[in-house]
N, C-alpha and C positions, 0 to 999 in steps of 0.2 A: 161391541168388539172385545171388551175386556172379558165378557163371559165366554166368548169363543176361544180366546187365548188361554183362559183358565181351563176350559174343557180339554183343549189340546194338550196342555201340560199334564193334566190328570190322566188322560188316555195314554200319553207317552209313558208316564210312570207305571201305569198298570201293565202295559205291554213289555216294558223293560223287566219288571218283576216277574212276569210270566216266562220270559225268555231265560232268565237266570235260573229258574227252577229246573230247567233241563227237559228234554223231550222224554216222554214216557215210552219205554219199549214195551213190546207185546210178548216178552219172553217168559218162559216158565222157570223162574229162579228158585232154587232150593236154598235152604239155610243150614244144612247139615252135610259136612263133607263125607263122613263115614257112610251115611246112607246113599249119597250120590255115587261113591266109589263102588258100592255093592251093586247098585242099579246099572252102572256103566258096564260092569263085568258081565252081568246077565244079558244086557242088550248089545254088547260089543261096541260100546261108544266110548269116547274120550270124556274127561271131566275138565271143564274150564272153571277156575275159581277166580272170582273178582273181589279183591280186597279194595274197598272203596270208601271214600268219605263223601257220600252222595250229596250232602247238602252244603258242603263248603269247599270241596276240592275242585278247582277249575279244570284240571286235567282229567279227573274222573268224569266230570260233566261233559267235557268234550268227547271223551271216548264213548260215553252213552249216546250223546247227540249224533256223533259222526259215524258210529259203528253199530252199537247194540240196538238202536232204534230203527235201523234200516232193514228192509225186506231181504236184501241179499244175505245179511248175517243171520236173520231169523230162519231163512230157508236152510242154510247150512247147519245151524244149531239144531233145528228140529230133527234133522236126519242123522247128525253125527255127534252131538254133544249132550252131556248132562251139565247144566249150569248151576253154579253155586255163587251166591252173593253174600259176602261177609262185610257188613257195613259198620263204619265207625263215624256216625254222624255227630254233629255238635248240637243240633236243635230238634232232632227226632227222638222221641222216647223209645227206649229199649229196656227190656228186663235185665236185671243184674246177671241172670243166667246167660243171656245172649251176649252181653258185654264180655263176660268172663270167657265164654266159649270162643268168641271171635278173637279175643286177645291171646288166648292160648295157642290158637292156630297161627296167628301172626308171629308169635315167638318161635313156634316150632319151625316155621318156614322162613324165618329171618326176614320178615317184611320190614323194610326200612322206610318206605314211602308209599304214596298212593297216586294213581292206581297201581297195584301190583296184580298181575295176572299170572296164575299158575295153570299149566296144562298137564294133565295126567293121561297116560294112555289107558286103554281098556283093562290093563292088568294092574293099574294103580301106581305105575312108576311115573314120577315127575319127569317130563321131557322138555319143558320150557318154562322159564320165568321171564316175563316181559311186562310191558305196561302200555301206555298210550303210544300209538304210532300214527303219524299223519298218512293220509292216502285213502281213507274211507273203508267201507266194508269189504270190498273185493280184495284189496291189498291186505287187509287184516286176516281175512279167511285164508289167503294164500300163505301168509306168515305162519298160521297155525298148521295148515296142511303140510308144510315143509318139515314139521317136527313129528308128524304121526306116521 
């Protein structure tokens, strides 16, 4: 009986750990805003920039789990968006160059918290600054569409 109880405790701990790591999305995230803006202009798409603390920010993880990892968002993104993720992790290694680049963009766009989502139209004009919103992928896509 003790072995079974211990096994259940270990299994529960593993499952909790896995759930906290967040759902993995299947999106094509870029890491350079300038390149994304050029590509967006060529392809007549918008650019969505995700300033995130992927390994520590609960609201970033919720946005990823509830929106970015869902097929409804992926379908919209594949057709209409160039995606950029600028991460500010606590426990994931990044080069100094990446840290500096991400920090410079956060300063340029006055990012005060995470997640911060910026939406640029195909001409490179910022049309929306937002963050986590409840309601799932369809609601989030409609929120983006209303600004484009």
